[in-house]
C-alpha positions as CSV (number, residue, x, y, z in Angstrom):
1,X,28.6,-20.5,48.8
2,X,25.5,-20.3,51.1
3,X,21.7,-21.4,50.1
4,X,20.8,-17.7,50.3
5,X,23.6,-16.8,47.8
6,X,22.4,-19.5,45.5
7,X,18.8,-18.4,45.5
8,X,19.9,-14.7,45.0
9,X,22.0,-16.0,41.9
10,X,19.2,-17.7,40.5
11,X,16.7,-15.1,41.0
12,X,18.9,-12.6,39.3
13,X,19.6,-15.1,36.4
14,X,15.9,-15.6,36.0
15,X,15.4,-11.7,36.0
16,X,18.0,-11.5,33.4
17,X,16.6,-14.3,30.9
18,X,12.9,-12.5,31.5
19,X,14.4,-8.9,30.7
20,X,16.1,-10.4,27.4
21,X,13.1,-12.2,26.4
22,X,11.0,-8.9,26.6
23,X,13.6,-7.2,24.4
24,X,14.1,-9.9,22.2
25,X,10.3,-10.3,21.2
26,X,9.6,-8.2,17.9
27,X,6.1,-7.6,19.1
28,X,6.8,-6.0,22.3
29,X,9.6,-4.0,20.8
30,X,7.4,-2.5,17.9
31,X,4.8,-1.8,20.4
32,X,6.6,-0.2,22.9
33,X,8.5,2.0,20.3
34,X,5.2,3.1,17.9
35,X,2.1,2.3,20.0
36,X,2.0,2.5,23.6
37,X,2.2,6.2,23.8
38,X,-1.7,6.2,22.7
39,X,-2.7,2.5,23.2
40,X,-2.2,2.0,26.7
41,X,-4.2,1.4,29.9
42,X,-4.7,5.0,30.9
43,X,-5.7,6.2,27.4
44,X,-7.0,3.1,25.7
45,X,-7.1,5.0,22.2
46,X,-9.8,3.3,19.9
47,X,-10.4,0.9,22.6
48,X,-6.9,-0.8,22.5
49,X,-4.3,-1.1,25.1
50,X,-1.3,-2.8,24.3
51,X,0.8,-2.0,27.3
52,X,0.1,-5.1,29.3
53,X,-0.9,-7.4,26.2
54,X,0.8,-10.6,26.5
55,X,3.4,-10.3,23.3
56,X,5.5,-13.6,24.5
57,X,2.4,-15.6,24.4
58,X,0.2,-13.9,21.9
59,X,-2.5,-16.3,22.2
60,X,-3.2,-15.3,25.7
61,X,-4.4,-11.9,23.8
62,X,-5.5,-13.0,20.8
63,X,-8.4,-10.6,20.0
64,X,-6.1,-7.8,20.9
65,X,-3.1,-8.9,18.4
66,X,-5.6,-9.7,15.8
67,X,-6.3,-6.4,15.4
68,X,-2.8,-5.2,15.6
69,X,-1.9,-7.8,12.8
70,X,-4.6,-6.1,10.4
71,X,-3.2,-2.9,11.2
72,X,0.3,-3.7,10.5
73,X,-0.6,-5.8,7.3
74,X,-2.3,-2.8,6.3
75,X,0.3,-0.3,7.1
76,X,-2.5,1.6,9.1
77,X,-0.5,2.3,11.9
78,X,1.2,4.7,13.5
79,X,-1.0,7.4,11.8
80,X,0.7,9.4,9.1
81,X,3.3,12.3,10.4
82,X,4.3,10.0,13.2
83,X,7.4,7.7,13.2
84,X,6.8,4.5,11.4
85,X,8.8,1.1,11.0
86,X,10.4,0.3,8.0
87,X,8.4,-2.8,5.9
88,X,10.4,-5.6,6.9
89,X,9.7,-4.4,10.4
90,X,5.9,-4.6,9.6
91,X,6.5,-8.0,8.1
92,X,8.5,-9.7,10.7
93,X,6.1,-8.5,13.7
94,X,3.2,-9.5,11.7
95,X,4.6,-12.8,10.9
96,X,5.8,-13.6,14.7
97,X,2.1,-12.5,15.7
98,X,0.7,-14.9,13.3
99,X,2.7,-17.9,14.0
């Protein structure tokens, strides 16, 4: 195998790992499903954009994720009449962000 083939395979493997990490992240999954339609860089509903907040290292977006934890723990979001996660999901994501 040539050097360029190894580099291509390594790049593919890294992108696959990154994609898998993004989908295995409970905070990112919840935010993508329930939150980013309103809380994104374009709309910034309530001054909050979650589409680019670092869910893999919440400490990098600490202020943002602290706001999310408060809303999750109080079950305040998403607003009534919109699809909502079950109680276990609320608790799992809040615990992930708190840890």
